[in-house]
C-alpha positions as CSV (number, residue, x, y, z in Angstrom):
1,M,10.4,12.4,-32.2
2,K,11.9,9.7,-30.9
3,E,10.3,10.6,-28.0
4,E,6.8,10.4,-29.4
5,I,7.8,7.0,-31.1
6,D,8.4,5.5,-27.4
7,N,5.2,7.0,-26.4
8,E,3.3,5.6,-28.9
9,L,4.8,1.9,-28.6
10,K,4.2,2.1,-24.8
11,A,0.6,3.1,-25.3
12,V,0.2,0.2,-28.0
13,E,1.6,-2.1,-26.0
14,H,-0.1,-1.2,-22.4
15,S,-3.5,-1.6,-24.7
16,I,-2.0,-4.8,-25.9
17,I,-1.6,-5.8,-22.1
18,G,-4.9,-5.1,-21.3
19,Y,-6.6,-7.1,-23.8
20,M,-4.8,-9.9,-22.8
21,T,-5.5,-9.4,-19.1
22,E,-9.2,-8.8,-19.4
23,N,-9.7,-11.9,-21.5
24,W,-7.7,-14.0,-19.7
25,L,-5.5,-14.8,-22.7
26,D,-1.7,-15.6,-22.6
27,M,-1.3,-16.2,-26.6
28,E,-3.3,-14.7,-29.1
29,I,-2.4,-15.8,-32.9
30,T,-3.4,-13.2,-35.7
31,D,-2.8,-13.5,-39.6
32,T,0.3,-11.5,-39.3
33,A,1.4,-11.9,-35.4
34,K,1.6,-14.1,-32.4
35,I,1.1,-12.5,-29.1
36,T,2.1,-14.2,-25.6
37,Y,1.6,-12.6,-22.4
38,R,2.9,-13.9,-19.1
39,P,2.6,-12.0,-15.9
40,Q,5.8,-11.6,-14.4
41,N,7.5,-10.9,-10.5
42,R,9.4,-8.9,-9.7
43,T,11.9,-9.1,-5.9
44,S,13.6,-6.0,-5.2
45,L,15.3,-4.6,-1.9
46,D,13.4,-2.0,-0.1
47,R,16.4,0.1,1.4
48,E,14.0,1.9,3.9
49,D,13.7,-1.1,6.0
50,C,17.1,-2.2,5.4
51,A,18.2,1.3,7.0
52,E,15.4,1.4,9.8
53,D,16.7,-2.9,11.0
54,R,20.5,-1.7,11.4
55,E,21.0,-4.4,14.1
56,F,21.5,-6.9,11.1
57,D,24.6,-6.9,9.1
58,V,22.8,-7.6,5.9
59,F,19.0,-7.2,5.9
60,I,16.7,-7.7,2.8
61,S,13.3,-7.3,2.4
62,E,11.8,-8.7,-0.6
63,Q,8.9,-7.0,-2.2
64,Y,7.1,-8.8,-4.7
65,K,5.3,-6.5,-7.8
66,T,3.7,-8.0,-10.7
67,A,4.8,-6.4,-13.9
68,S,1.9,-5.4,-16.3
């Protein structure tokens, strides 16, 4: 039951984000809600690059991803 509700919530969130990005909106105000959306960038460590590059003590490879 909880998983079904979580999946429905994620589907609604994806639908709203799709609507916001398709219409180039960052804010939508309705009679019952104020919805804001801002793309986010994340930086992560690429472990494969670190394993390949063993001559350095610390090697950080950044991947930029846009959360949607």
